[in-house]
C-alpha positions as CSV (number, residue, x, y, z in Angstrom):
1,S,9.8,11.1,47.0
2,F,9.9,9.4,50.3
3,T,12.5,8.3,52.8
4,I,12.3,5.1,54.8
5,R,14.4,3.5,57.5
6,A,14.1,0.3,59.6
7,V,14.1,0.3,63.4
8,D,14.6,-2.9,65.4
9,I,13.2,-3.8,68.8
10,A,16.1,-2.3,70.6
11,G,15.6,1.0,68.7
12,A,18.7,0.7,66.5
13,Q,18.1,2.4,63.1
14,S,19.2,1.5,59.7
15,E,20.5,3.9,57.1
16,A,17.7,6.1,55.6
17,L,17.0,5.2,52.0
18,R,15.4,7.6,49.6
19,M,13.0,6.4,46.9
20,P,13.7,7.1,44.1
21,E,17.3,6.6,44.9
22,N,18.6,9.3,42.5
23,P,18.4,12.6,44.4
24,G,17.5,14.4,41.2
25,S,14.5,12.2,40.5
26,N,10.9,12.4,41.8
27,W,7.7,10.5,41.2
28,F,4.8,12.3,39.8
29,V,1.2,11.7,38.9
30,K,0.5,12.3,35.2
31,E,-3.0,13.6,34.6
32,P,-4.9,11.6,32.0
33,Q,-5.6,13.5,28.8
34,G,-9.0,12.7,27.3
35,R,-11.0,9.5,27.2
36,Y,-8.7,7.6,24.9
37,L,-5.5,5.7,25.9
38,L,-3.0,4.7,23.2
39,I,-0.8,1.8,24.5
40,D,2.5,1.4,22.8
41,D,3.7,-2.2,23.2
42,F,5.8,-2.4,20.0
43,D,9.5,-2.8,20.5
44,N,10.6,-1.6,17.0
45,E,10.0,1.8,15.3
46,S,11.4,1.5,11.8
47,A,10.4,1.6,8.1
48,T,10.6,-2.2,8.0
49,V,7.6,-2.5,10.4
50,G,5.8,0.7,9.1
51,F,6.7,3.1,11.9
52,P,3.8,2.0,14.3
53,D,4.2,4.8,16.8
54,A,4.2,7.5,14.2
55,Y,1.1,6.0,12.5
56,Y,-1.0,5.6,15.6
57,K,-0.2,9.0,17.1
58,G,-1.0,10.6,13.7
59,M,-4.2,8.6,13.4
60,M,-5.4,9.8,16.8
61,E,-4.7,13.4,15.8
62,R,-6.6,12.9,12.5
63,V,-9.5,10.8,13.7
64,I,-10.4,11.7,17.3
65,V,-8.8,15.1,18.0
66,P,-10.8,17.0,15.3
67,G,-14.0,15.9,17.1
68,G,-12.9,17.7,20.3
69,E,-11.4,14.6,22.0
70,N,-7.9,14.0,23.4
71,Y,-5.8,11.0,24.2
72,S,-3.0,9.8,26.4
73,Y,0.0,7.9,25.2
74,W,1.6,5.1,27.3
75,N,4.8,3.4,26.2
76,I,4.8,0.2,28.3
77,E,8.0,-1.1,26.6
78,D,9.7,1.7,28.7
79,L,7.2,2.3,31.5
80,F,5.7,-1.0,32.6
81,P,4.2,-0.8,36.1
82,A,5.2,-3.0,39.0
83,S,1.9,-4.8,39.4
84,K,-1.1,-6.0,37.3
85,E,-3.4,-4.0,39.6
86,Q,-1.5,-0.8,38.8
87,F,-1.9,-1.5,35.1
88,T,-5.6,-2.3,35.4
89,Q,-6.3,0.8,37.4
90,T,-4.5,3.0,34.8
91,M,-6.6,1.5,32.0
92,N,-9.7,2.1,34.0
93,L,-9.1,5.9,33.9
94,F,-10.1,5.8,30.2
95,D,-13.1,4.7,28.2
96,Y,-11.3,3.6,25.0
97,V,-8.0,1.8,24.6
98,I,-6.0,1.2,21.4
99,W,-3.3,-1.3,22.3
100,Y,-0.7,-2.3,19.6
101,T,2.0,-4.9,20.2
102,D,4.4,-6.8,18.0
103,I,4.7,-10.5,19.1
104,S,2.6,-12.0,21.8
105,R,4.1,-14.9,23.7
106,E,2.3,-16.8,26.4
107,I,5.2,-16.2,28.9
108,D,5.4,-12.4,28.1
109,E,4.6,-10.3,31.1
110,H,2.7,-7.8,29.0
111,F,0.4,-10.5,27.6
112,I,-0.1,-12.1,31.0
113,T,-1.1,-8.7,32.3
114,A,-3.5,-8.2,29.4
115,Q,-5.4,-11.4,30.4
116,V,-6.2,-9.8,33.7
117,A,-6.5,-6.2,32.9
118,I,-8.6,-6.3,29.7
119,P,-11.6,-8.3,31.2
120,Q,-11.7,-6.0,34.2
121,F,-11.6,-2.9,31.9
122,L,-14.4,-4.3,29.7
123,N,-16.6,-5.2,32.7
124,R,-15.8,-2.5,35.2
125,S,-18.5,-1.2,37.5
126,P,-20.1,1.2,38.4
127,R,-18.7,2.9,35.3
128,E,-19.8,1.7,31.9
129,G,-17.5,-0.9,30.5
130,G,-14.6,0.2,28.3
131,K,-13.9,-0.6,24.7
132,I,-10.7,-1.8,23.1
133,I,-8.8,-2.4,19.9
134,Y,-6.0,-4.9,20.4
135,S,-3.6,-5.6,17.5
136,T,-0.9,-8.2,17.8
137,I,0.9,-11.1,16.0
138,F,1.5,-14.5,17.6
139,D,4.6,-16.4,18.4
140,Q,5.0,-19.6,16.3
141,N,4.3,-21.9,19.3
142,F,1.5,-19.8,20.8
143,G,-1.4,-21.7,22.3
144,V,0.2,-25.1,22.6
145,L,-0.9,-25.3,26.2
146,G,-4.2,-24.2,27.7
147,N,-6.4,-21.4,26.4
148,P,-4.5,-18.1,26.7
149,L,-7.0,-16.4,24.5
150,G,-10.0,-17.1,26.7
151,F,-10.3,-13.4,27.5
152,T,-10.7,-12.4,23.8
153,P,-13.3,-13.0,21.1
154,V,-11.1,-15.7,19.7
155,S,-12.0,-19.4,20.1
156,S,-8.7,-20.7,18.6
157,L,-6.0,-20.0,16.1
158,S,-5.2,-21.7,12.8
159,V,-2.4,-24.2,12.7
160,E,-1.1,-22.5,9.5
161,D,1.0,-19.4,9.5
162,Y,0.5,-16.9,6.7
163,R,2.9,-14.5,4.9
164,C,1.6,-11.1,3.8
165,F,3.3,-9.2,1.1
166,P,3.0,-5.5,0.1
167,G,0.0,-5.2,-2.2
168,N,-2.0,-8.1,-0.7
169,I,-5.6,-7.4,0.1
170,Y,-7.8,-7.5,3.2
171,N,-11.5,-7.6,2.2
172,P,-14.4,-6.8,4.5
173,D,-16.4,-9.8,5.6
174,S,-20.0,-9.7,4.5
175,L,-21.2,-10.9,7.9
176,F,-20.1,-7.6,9.4
177,Y,-22.9,-5.6,7.8
178,P,-25.9,-7.4,9.2
179,A,-24.5,-6.9,12.7
180,F,-23.9,-3.2,12.1
181,P,-26.6,-2.1,9.7
182,N,-25.8,1.6,10.2
183,I,-22.4,1.0,8.5
184,T,-22.8,0.6,4.7
185,S,-19.2,-0.1,3.7
186,L,-15.8,-0.8,5.2
187,P,-12.6,0.2,3.3
188,V,-10.6,-2.5,1.4
189,L,-7.2,-2.5,3.1
190,R,-3.9,-3.2,1.4
191,V,-0.7,-4.5,3.0
192,S,2.0,-1.8,3.1
193,E,5.0,-3.7,4.6
194,F,5.9,-7.4,4.6
195,F,5.1,-9.5,7.7
196,V,5.1,-13.2,8.3
197,G,3.8,-15.7,10.9
198,V,0.2,-14.5,10.9
199,K,-2.3,-16.9,12.3
200,A,-6.0,-16.9,11.3
201,L,-8.7,-16.5,13.9
202,I,-11.5,-18.9,14.7
203,P,-14.0,-16.6,16.4
204,K,-16.3,-17.4,19.3
205,P,-20.0,-17.7,18.4
206,T,-20.8,-14.2,19.6
207,A,-18.0,-12.6,17.6
208,V,-18.4,-11.0,14.2
209,P,-15.9,-11.2,11.4
210,I,-14.5,-7.9,10.1
211,Y,-11.7,-8.6,7.6
212,R,-10.4,-11.6,5.7
213,F,-7.1,-11.9,3.9
214,Q,-7.2,-12.6,0.2
215,N,-4.4,-15.1,0.1
216,P,-2.8,-15.2,-3.4
217,S,-0.7,-18.2,-2.5
218,P,-1.8,-21.9,-2.3
219,P,-4.2,-22.9,-0.9
220,N,-5.6,-19.5,-2.1
221,D,-8.0,-19.3,0.9
222,T,-9.4,-16.3,2.8
223,P,-8.3,-16.6,6.5
224,L,-10.0,-14.4,9.0
225,F,-7.6,-11.9,10.7
226,I,-9.8,-9.2,12.3
227,I,-12.9,-9.7,14.4
228,I,-15.1,-7.8,16.9
229,G,-16.4,-9.5,20.0
230,R,-19.6,-9.0,21.9
231,N,-19.5,-8.8,25.7
232,D,-21.3,-11.7,27.3
233,N,-22.2,-9.5,30.3
234,T,-23.4,-6.4,28.6
235,G,-24.3,-7.5,25.0
236,V,-22.2,-4.7,23.7
237,Y,-19.6,-5.1,20.9
238,D,-16.6,-3.8,22.7
239,F,-13.5,-5.7,21.6
240,V,-11.8,-5.5,18.2
241,F,-9.1,-8.1,18.0
242,S,-6.6,-8.3,15.2
243,S,-4.0,-11.1,14.7
244,T,-2.3,-8.9,12.1
245,P,-0.4,-5.6,12.7
246,L,-3.1,-3.1,11.7
247,H,-0.6,-0.2,11.1
248,Q,0.9,-2.3,8.2
249,L,-2.4,-2.2,6.3
250,K,-2.1,1.3,5.0
251,G,-1.2,0.5,1.4
252,N,-4.4,2.1,0.1
253,N,-3.9,5.2,2.3
254,N,-7.3,4.5,3.9
255,L,-6.6,2.9,7.2
256,D,-7.7,6.0,9.1
257,E,-11.2,5.3,7.6
258,F,-11.3,1.9,9.4
259,F,-10.3,3.5,12.7
260,D,-12.8,6.3,12.2
261,I,-15.6,3.7,11.7
262,I,-14.7,1.7,14.7
263,L,-14.0,4.5,17.1
264,N,-16.8,6.9,16.1
265,Q,-19.5,4.6,14.8
266,V,-19.1,1.1,16.2
267,F,-17.9,2.1,19.7
């Protein structure tokens, strides 16, 4: 804690103020645990949305901890820093970030901060650039003005919104395998909880498709929902972007396999 007072030119002093104001509270520096940072940007933790916190924490315990790694958990719904610089410097303490959020809106402070923090994290120097998995879903009017996704592997979003029902399938895109010949197969994922308002991704030329939605409703198309982007500066594939809530694709009980492939083979 610290105490501060103001003194004017005549030497008169203000009342001393303590920060934090609560006498029973103190600030502390939390030591990072491991190279992985799990960012909780999801406002709801319920069965309706598939218990995102429980899934992601469990996935980290199952996928990275057995290999001798550890991770830090940061709930930015409750503990969002005072500045973008603080946020960026916290991310830069880690090599890998898994950031899951519910609805991205262009005016949302968390999304505005992501536009600044993620590029700096991916291109930091002198340390090797970081790698990130970012999962979100977009507000209905997202992208009406400007190009808010310029920092991502996404060129643009579909005009259409899609509805995903339990049992619907996400198939691996065949274009993924030529880009990553060491990976012979990706798991077929199945929707576990209903969600609506998903927008398809039109990737940048350097991005590679990962999963397409097998839409069982007219027009019975296969919109692209999950991609991986290649860094223009480093040539490394370092940004998995999903316009669908990844934790709600565990209907086949094999979602951990997807994260294992990305975190331990692709990254």
